[in-house]
Phi, psi and omega in degrees: 000330184293342176277353177254316182249158179288339173204164184297129179293155179293158180288161176293126177285132183212164177234147176291155178245129181300131174087007180208159176274353180287158180245152175262113181284129184264134179259298180220164176236119172255147180230143180247125177257152175063052179247004172236125187298325181294324178289321177302314181294320181292338177267006176084016180262181180246112182288111180230181178270003174297144183299139182298171178291144177244132173216176185228162169229152176287150180302325182283005172280350182294137171235138185282168175304142178066028176277160168254122187253130179289140173297129189294152175294151174054042183228132177247352182208095179266126183243154176257145175217103181282141186211152167283131179249131179254131178250129182246152180230016176223147179291145177225126179218116184047048186274157172269178185294322181296313177298324181296318179297320182290345181271352183282123176276318182185181184232154179213171174260131178227159174233121177276096176286135189228130170277092189296325180297319180286328176294317180297321179295318180297315178301315182300325183257010177065036184254164177295162183265006188310311183293335182275337188238325190258046183263173182300138173060031184266007185224066175294135182217140178285178170298149182273129176267115180294149177226156167282232176276123180287150168292155182296331182234122179267154171216159181145146184291136176240126191215151174220135177238149174237120184054040178083357181254126182293129178251316181239135177210120180207199181220142181303331181289353176280352181298134179294313179250126182287169179304308180297328178290319177297312182294316179301315182292317178301323182290352172276344180253328184225148168278104180284139184228161179308136183101348178284143176244146178229116169282135193248016176104166187231146173283179181293163176106010180299151182195179187281147171244144180239161177302134182097346181292142174252128185247132174236130178228149182206154172228126184302129177081000183240308180165186181228155180214135177226145173201165181236145175269124185293000000 
């Protein structure tokens, strides 16, 4: 490789797939904010039908199940946000909802780790959220559970506990925008391609994490995720 590149390129970021030894190669991570009305209200917002906020994380922010995650640099308030993660394996460009459903490869459990202090500062000054969201090790994700054709509307308990105490508990059917609606709308801004992951928003109950905390997250019928804050 050194005769082609100036240094060895990084390895392909991937996630395990339930029921097989094959891996899902990750291309990009898109995230949807403000997609559960109870979370919008707890953050002081107005829950409407306007399309939620879109932001991104780098693929190498992914951390596997049972990882130990370093407390992030320049952070005084690290928060957890449990989310359904959608993995796609077909291209989508200005797609409708039906085509969007057919592009879904599978689903996983993810936690959008957030430097809440930096996010609050960015909001106050009308600045981007990159430093608050797209930092190292900020995207722990479970193995991906493959699905056939998804129903247009999902349901099932989504929950997160810290040190055995439930912090977040909701249901996928509480999402303001459904999975096919999210994918169809995203495809109007980006050409989605195989390997893209989409975090779809979090229910109420987000809160702070401290060094030493053990986090358990789950979505009924999809999977479980555990990690520790170093």
